[in-house]
C-alpha positions in Angstrom: 18.1 17.5 22.8 19.0 14.2 24.1 19.4 11.3 21.6 16.3 9.6 22.9 14.1 12.7 22.5 15.6 13.2 19.0 14.8 9.6 18.0 11.2 9.9 19.3 10.8 13.2 17.4 12.0 11.5 14.2 9.7 8.5 14.6 6.7 10.8 15.2 7.6 12.8 12.1 7.8 9.7 10.0 4.5 8.4 11.4 2.7 11.7 10.7 4.2 11.8 7.2 3.0 8.3 6.4 -0.4 9.0 7.9 -0.7 12.1 5.6 0.3 10.0 2.6 -2.3 7.3 3.5 -5.0 10.0 3.9 -4.1 11.8 0.6 -3.5 8.8 -1.5 -5.0 5.6 0.0 -4.0 3.4 -2.9 -0.4 2.5 -3.9 0.9 0.5 -6.8 0.9 -3.3 -6.4 4.3 -4.6 -5.4 3.9 -7.9 -7.3 2.9 -6.6 -10.7 4.5 -3.1 -10.4 1.2 -1.5 -11.3 0.6 -3.3 -14.6 -2.2 -5.6 -13.4 -0.6 -8.6 -15.0 2.6 -10.5 -15.0 4.8 -9.9 -18.0 6.3 -13.0 -19.7 8.3 -13.6 -22.8 7.5 -15.7 -25.8 10.0 -17.9 -27.7 11.5 -15.0 -29.5 12.2 -13.1 -26.2 9.5 -10.5 -27.0 7.5 -9.4 -23.9 3.8 -10.4 -23.8 1.0 -10.1 -21.4 0.8 -12.9 -18.8 -1.8 -13.9 -16.3 -3.8 -11.4 -14.3 -2.3 -10.5 -10.9 -4.0 -12.3 -8.1 -2.8 -9.9 -5.4 -4.5 -6.8 -6.9 -7.0 -8.6 -9.1 -5.7 -7.0 -12.3 -6.3 -3.4 -11.1 -2.6 -2.5 -10.5 -3.5 -0.7 -7.3 -3.7 -1.9 -3.7 -4.8 -0.3 -0.4 -1.8 0.9 1.6 -1.2 -0.9 4.9 -1.8 2.2 7.0 -5.1 2.9 5.2 -6.1 -0.7 5.7 -5.5 -0.5 9.5 -7.5 2.8 9.6 -10.4 1.3 7.8 -10.4 -1.8 10.0 -10.3 0.3 13.2 -13.0 2.6 12.1 -15.2 -0.3 11.1 -14.7 -1.9 14.5 -15.5 1.4 16.3 -18.6 1.9 14.2 -19.9 -1.6 14.8 -19.2 -1.3 18.5 -21.1 1.9 19.0 -24.3 0.8 17.3 
């Protein structure tokens, strides 16, 4: 195989793997709060305590993956366009 064909095959493999992950598990952990749903802070004695609720995931700890978000947006546009 030529290097270009090998690169294309690898990119297709990565794309299909990511699509299967998005289909199987559409929600991933929040990158800002690491799945806790809140920011951890420390008090004066350096003990961890619960901070404010995460604004990015609204305290749930999970977010929709980027690929699933794109799929939802495309299907919504298609559905609205064919009505």
